N, C-alpha and C positions, 0 to 999 in steps of 0.2 A: 735105556739108561735107568729107568725106574725098576724094571724087572731084574736088571743086573746088579742092583744094589749101589749104583753110583749116586743116585738121587733118592731121597726118602720122602719128599713131599711134592705135591702137584703144583705148588706155586713157585717152583724154582725158576730162576731167570733163564735157564738154558732150555726150558720146555716152551713149546708154542701153545700154551694154554692162556685163557683170558687173564688169569691171575699173574702168570709169568709176563705177559705182554704189558699189563698195567704196572708191574714192578719195574719194567724196563723204561717206563715213561711214555708209553703209547697212550694217546688220549682216547677216551671213550667215543668221541666223535669220529675219530679215524677208524676205529673198530666197527662202529655202526655203518659208516659209509662203505667199508669193505664188505660187510655182510649184505647190505643192500645191492652192492655191485655184482656179487656172485649169484644172487638170487637163491631160490630154494632148489635143492638137488634131491632127486628121488633115489638115486643110487650112490654108492661110494665112488668118489672120484678124487683125483689129485688136483689141487689148486696151486698154481705157481705162486711162490712167495713174492714175486715181483708185484702182484696185484695189491697185496697188503702194503708193501713199501710205497707203491704209488699213492695210495690213500693217505698214508702217513705224511709223505712229502707235500701233498696237496693241503692237508690241514696245517702243517708247519709253515707253509708259504703264506698262509692267511694270518697266522697268529704269532709266530716266533719273531722277536725283534732282531734286527741285524746290527752288527758291530763292525767297525772298521779298525783294523790293526795292521801295523807294519812290523814284521819280525826281524828282518835284516834291512835296517834303514839305509837309504842313499839320499843324501841331502841335495835338493834341487833348488837353486835360487833363480827366480824368474825376474830377469833384469828389465823386462818391459813393464813391470808393475813398480809403483813407488814403494820404497821400503816402509814397512809398517802399515801399508794399506790393506784393507780387508774387503772381500766381497762374499756375500752369503748366497748359497745355492739351496734350492729345495731338493731333498732326497726322500724317496719313498721308504717307509718302514718295512713294507712287504712288497715283493715283486708284482703281485696282482692287485695292488691297491688302486682304487679309482683316483683319477687325476683331480677330481673336484672335491674329494674328501680331505679336508684340512687336518683331521685327526690322524691321518695316515702319512703325514708329511712332517719332516723335521728339517731344521736349518743346519747346513754344513758350512763352517767358515773356511774361506780360501785366502791364504796369505801369500806374500811374495816368496816365502820360504816354505817348501813342502818336503815331505819325506815319502819316498816310494820304495818298493821292494827292489833290492839290487838286481834281481833277475828280470825286472821290468825295464831295464835300461841297457843300451849298447852304445859304445862310442861311435861305431860305424853302422849306419842303417842298412838293412837288407830286406829282401822281399818276404822272408820268413819271420821277420821281427815285427810283432804287433805292439811292442812297448814303446817307450820313449827313446828318442835319439836326437842329437843336436840338429836344429832346423826342421824337425818333423812336426807336422800338424797332428794333434792327438785329439781324441774324443773319449770321454768317460761317461758312464751312464748318467751321473748326476750333474755333470758339468757341460758347458757349451764348448764348441770347437774353437780353438784359437791357436794361432801360430806363436810359439814361445821362443824368445831369445834366451838361451840358457847359459848360466855359468854354473859349473858343477863341482861338487866336492864330495868325497867319500867320508862317511862318518865311521869312526873306529870304535 
């Protein structure tokens, strides 16, 4: 690409150079872990890009904050909870966070009305459905297992 005249500088995002990786947002810690992981090589060899991506994921799992979002909302009313009642649950900011580290935990409010993805719900339960269905016991990472009596409505 550089020799063909498509790229004129070494810090282009499309190149696998240190400058290009840093411009893409790859942290220095990830690059250093990758270099330590491959060790020193005496001859030219090809290193699989998966190794670099692994170290990037490991670094982001420790540092990147998580956000919950529902793109296609489906309203679920939990009739076994009193209307307006709220329960707080602890959720980890990072998947590998220690359980005893309070700085890595945040509170998630749980109300009697929740919104889930439309694809996470089926009117009839089946063995290949891991989402929510009427009368089904569910478990999510941050929440405890409970049998929910549901009254359902689609949000337009």
